[in-house]
C-alpha positions as CSV (number, residue, x, y, z in Angstrom):
1,M,1.4,-7.6,16.1
2,R,3.2,-4.9,17.7
3,A,6.8,-3.4,17.7
4,W,9.0,-4.3,20.3
5,V,11.9,-2.1,19.6
6,R,10.0,1.0,18.3
7,G,10.2,3.6,21.4
8,S,12.8,2.1,23.2
9,L,15.6,3.8,20.8
10,P,18.1,6.6,21.3
11,K,15.8,9.3,19.6
12,K,18.9,9.6,16.8
13,W,18.3,6.3,16.0
14,E,14.9,6.1,15.2
15,V,15.0,8.8,13.6
16,A,17.5,7.4,10.7
17,L,15.3,3.6,10.9
18,W,11.8,5.8,10.6
19,G,12.2,9.4,10.2
20,D,11.9,12.5,12.2
21,R,8.3,12.7,12.8
22,D,8.4,15.1,15.7
23,R,10.1,17.3,13.4
24,W,8.5,17.2,10.0
25,G,5.0,15.5,11.2
26,L,2.9,13.3,9.3
27,S,1.3,15.7,6.0
28,P,3.6,16.7,3.3
29,Q,4.1,20.7,2.8
30,E,3.2,20.8,-1.0
31,S,5.4,23.7,-1.5
32,D,8.6,22.3,0.2
33,P,10.9,22.1,-2.6
34,Q,12.3,18.2,-1.4
35,W,8.5,17.2,-1.8
36,V,8.3,18.6,-4.9
37,E,11.2,17.3,-6.1
38,W,10.4,13.5,-4.9
39,L,7.2,14.0,-6.9
40,T,9.5,14.5,-10.2
41,T,11.9,11.4,-9.2
42,Y,9.4,9.0,-8.1
43,G,9.4,7.1,-11.2
44,D,13.0,6.7,-10.9
45,F,12.9,5.6,-7.7
46,Y,10.7,3.0,-8.5
47,E,12.2,2.0,-11.4
48,Q,16.1,1.5,-9.7
49,N,14.7,0.0,-6.0
50,Q,11.6,-2.0,-6.6
51,R,11.8,-3.6,-10.1
52,D,14.9,-6.1,-9.4
53,G,17.0,-7.2,-6.6
54,V,15.8,-7.4,-2.9
55,G,13.2,-4.6,-3.5
56,L,11.2,-7.1,-6.4
57,R,11.8,-10.0,-4.2
58,V,10.0,-8.1,-1.3
59,N,7.3,-6.7,-3.6
60,D,6.7,-10.3,-5.1
61,A,6.4,-11.8,-1.7
62,G,3.4,-9.6,-0.9
63,Y,1.7,-10.6,-4.4
64,R,1.5,-14.1,-3.7
65,V,-1.5,-13.4,-1.3
66,M,-3.5,-12.8,-4.9
67,R,-3.6,-16.9,-4.9
68,K,-5.9,-16.9,-2.1
69,V,-8.6,-15.2,-4.0
70,D,-10.6,-16.5,-7.0
71,L,-11.3,-13.6,-9.6
72,Q,-13.2,-15.5,-12.2
73,G,-15.9,-13.1,-13.5
74,K,-15.8,-10.8,-10.5
75,I,-15.7,-6.9,-10.6
76,V,-12.3,-5.7,-9.5
77,L,-11.1,-2.6,-8.2
78,E,-7.4,-1.6,-7.2
79,V,-6.3,1.5,-5.9
80,G,-2.7,2.5,-6.3
81,P,-2.0,-0.3,-9.2
82,G,1.6,0.7,-9.9
83,D,2.6,-1.9,-12.9
84,I,0.2,-4.8,-11.7
85,R,2.6,-7.1,-11.6
86,H,0.8,-9.1,-8.9
87,S,-1.8,-10.1,-11.9
88,I,1.1,-13.4,-12.4
89,H,-0.5,-14.7,-10.0
90,W,-4.3,-14.3,-10.0
91,R,-6.6,-17.2,-10.5
92,G,-9.4,-17.0,-12.9
93,E,-10.8,-13.8,-15.1
94,P,-12.3,-11.0,-13.8
95,S,-15.1,-9.5,-15.9
96,L,-14.4,-6.0,-15.1
97,V,-11.2,-4.0,-13.7
98,Y,-11.6,-0.2,-11.9
99,L,-7.9,1.0,-11.4
100,V,-7.8,4.3,-9.3
101,D,-4.4,6.3,-9.0
102,V,-3.7,9.8,-8.3
103,N,-0.6,9.4,-11.1
104,D,-1.8,10.0,-14.6
105,D,1.3,8.0,-16.2
106,M,0.8,5.3,-13.6
107,L,-3.2,5.0,-14.4
108,I,-2.4,4.7,-18.2
109,K,0.3,2.3,-18.0
110,G,-1.9,0.1,-15.7
111,V,-5.1,0.4,-18.4
112,E,-2.7,-0.1,-21.0
113,R,-1.2,-3.3,-19.6
114,L,-4.7,-5.0,-18.5
115,Q,-6.3,-4.3,-22.1
116,N,-3.4,-5.4,-23.9
117,R,-4.3,-9.2,-22.0
118,G,-7.8,-8.7,-23.1
119,F,-9.3,-7.4,-19.9
120,E,-11.7,-4.6,-19.6
121,V,-10.8,-1.5,-17.8
122,K,-12.0,1.6,-16.4
123,P,-9.5,4.2,-15.0
124,I,-10.6,6.5,-12.2
125,K,-8.6,9.4,-11.5
126,S,-8.4,10.3,-7.8
127,K,-7.2,13.0,-5.6
128,R,-4.4,11.9,-3.3
129,K,-6.7,12.3,-0.2
130,P,-9.2,11.4,1.1
131,I,-10.9,8.8,-1.5
132,D,-14.0,9.6,-3.1
133,L,-15.2,6.6,-5.2
134,P,-17.6,7.4,-7.9
135,L,-19.1,3.8,-7.4
136,P,-22.3,2.3,-5.7
137,D,-22.7,0.9,-2.5
138,N,-22.1,-2.9,-2.6
139,S,-20.9,-3.1,-6.0
140,I,-17.2,-4.2,-6.2
141,D,-16.3,-8.3,-5.5
142,V,-12.6,-8.0,-5.1
143,I,-10.7,-4.5,-3.7
144,V,-6.7,-5.1,-4.2
145,S,-4.2,-2.7,-2.5
146,F,-0.7,-3.1,-2.5
147,Y,1.5,-1.4,-0.9
148,S,-0.5,1.7,-0.5
149,L,-2.2,2.2,3.0
150,E,0.6,3.1,5.0
151,H,0.5,6.1,2.4
152,I,-2.8,7.2,3.5
153,A,-3.3,10.1,6.5
154,Q,-6.9,9.7,6.9
155,L,-7.0,5.8,6.8
156,R,-9.9,5.1,8.5
157,V,-11.8,7.4,6.8
158,Y,-10.4,5.7,3.5
159,L,-11.2,2.2,4.4
160,R,-14.9,2.9,5.1
161,E,-15.2,4.2,1.6
162,L,-13.6,1.1,0.4
163,R,-16.1,-0.7,2.8
164,R,-18.8,1.5,1.7
165,V,-18.0,0.3,-2.1
166,L,-17.4,-3.5,-1.1
167,H,-20.0,-6.3,-1.9
168,P,-21.1,-7.9,1.3
169,E,-19.6,-11.4,0.1
170,G,-16.4,-9.4,-1.4
171,V,-13.1,-9.1,-0.1
172,L,-10.0,-6.6,0.4
173,V,-6.9,-8.2,-0.5
174,G,-3.2,-6.8,-0.6
175,A,0.1,-6.5,1.7
176,I,1.6,-3.4,3.4
177,P,5.3,-2.9,4.6
178,T,6.3,-3.3,7.9
179,E,6.6,0.6,8.3
180,G,7.9,1.1,11.8
181,S,9.4,-2.5,12.2
182,L,13.2,-2.7,13.0
183,A,13.7,-4.9,10.2
184,W,12.3,-3.0,7.7
185,G,14.0,0.4,8.8
186,V,17.2,-1.6,8.7
187,G,16.7,-2.7,5.1
188,R,15.8,0.6,4.3
189,M,19.2,2.5,5.3
190,L,20.9,-0.2,3.4
191,T,18.9,0.5,0.2
192,S,16.4,3.6,-0.5
193,R,18.0,5.8,2.0
194,R,21.3,5.4,0.5
195,W,19.8,5.9,-2.9
196,F,18.1,9.0,-2.0
197,L,21.5,10.7,-0.6
198,K,22.9,9.8,-3.8
199,N,20.5,11.0,-6.5
200,T,18.7,13.7,-5.0
201,S,18.9,16.4,-2.5
202,I,16.0,15.4,-0.6
203,D,16.3,14.4,3.0
204,P,15.1,10.7,4.1
205,D,14.2,12.1,7.3
206,K,11.2,13.9,6.0
207,I,9.7,12.3,2.8
208,I,9.9,9.0,5.1
209,C,7.7,10.9,7.5
210,W,5.2,12.4,4.8
211,E,5.0,9.3,2.0
212,H,4.9,6.6,5.4
213,P,2.3,8.2,8.1
214,N,0.8,4.9,9.1
215,F,3.3,2.3,10.8
216,G,2.2,-1.4,9.7
217,D,1.1,-2.4,13.3
218,A,-1.2,0.8,12.7
219,V,-2.6,-0.1,9.6
220,I,-3.6,-3.8,10.8
221,D,-5.2,-2.1,13.8
222,A,-7.4,0.2,11.5
223,L,-8.2,-3.1,9.2
224,D,-9.1,-5.0,12.3
225,S,-11.9,-2.1,13.4
226,E,-13.3,-1.6,9.9
227,L,-13.4,-4.8,8.3
228,Q,-13.2,-8.6,9.1
229,R,-10.1,-10.5,9.4
230,V,-9.8,-13.2,7.0
231,N,-6.1,-14.1,6.9
232,V,-3.0,-11.7,7.9
233,T,0.3,-13.3,7.3
234,P,3.8,-11.6,7.7
235,W,7.0,-12.3,5.8
236,P,9.7,-13.8,5.5
237,F,8.7,-15.1,8.9
238,S,5.1,-15.9,9.3
239,K,4.9,-17.1,13.4
240,A,7.7,-14.5,14.3
241,P,7.7,-10.9,16.0
242,F,6.6,-8.0,13.8
243,D,9.9,-6.1,14.2
244,T,11.7,-9.3,12.2
245,N,9.6,-9.1,9.0
246,L,9.5,-6.9,5.9
247,V,5.7,-7.3,4.7
248,I,2.3,-8.2,5.9
249,K,-0.3,-10.1,3.6
250,F,-3.9,-9.8,4.1
251,V,-7.3,-10.9,3.3
252,Y,-10.5,-8.9,5.0
253,R,-14.1,-9.3,4.1
254,K,-17.2,-6.8,5.0
255,P,-18.3,-7.1,8.2
256,D,-21.9,-9.4,8.6
257,S,-23.5,-6.0,10.1
258,V,-22.7,-3.5,7.6
259,T,-23.9,-3.7,4.1
260,T,-24.2,0.1,3.3
261,N,-22.7,3.0,4.8
262,A,-21.6,3.5,8.1
């Protein structure tokens, strides 16, 4: 799964589509005023771009992968739960759900939503990166990760920690945006990039790089390296090239030869 267009366009076009990575790099400068502004406006951005219209439809397309996994009686870990909208697609009721997030407000909201539905929930506050889970080896049946792996700078270190806590018969299920694809770049130009320019003083070319350091095809490469592929399906065109798609849904399992730290 490879991007065909990226790397073949004029530099100014690539910057408009996927940010100015040569100029800004992939790691946020924590004291940068625009980064500080982004951290304070993220909630507004999410509400106005991801919870209705095109943004909601794209997110929901990824969430449907939950139908492939049986949660009945399972111990579930979700990293970056957001509003847990994907729970409308759950099959079965887990016995325990751990929620991990860097944002206190999102963590509280996620816990409340699941508790109101009668689930046992335990919150875990995490640093932005790298992740260090206070959980035993092989203790989680299902790890859920929606639209988060593109954010992780030290991705393989992060995946190894998820692999450590995953039960030998467990699975990692989720979805990512096709960051770095032509379709995703054009879609962003028509939606969230316009929102940034209208509502903030943030340079999208900077925040794109810092928020999404990983291209979608690189995320799949890392998953293939650290885990065992069960199913990988692009959306909306499951048989079409990476550049024409917006989301990649996935299910991975722990490799047969890995049951503890590696």
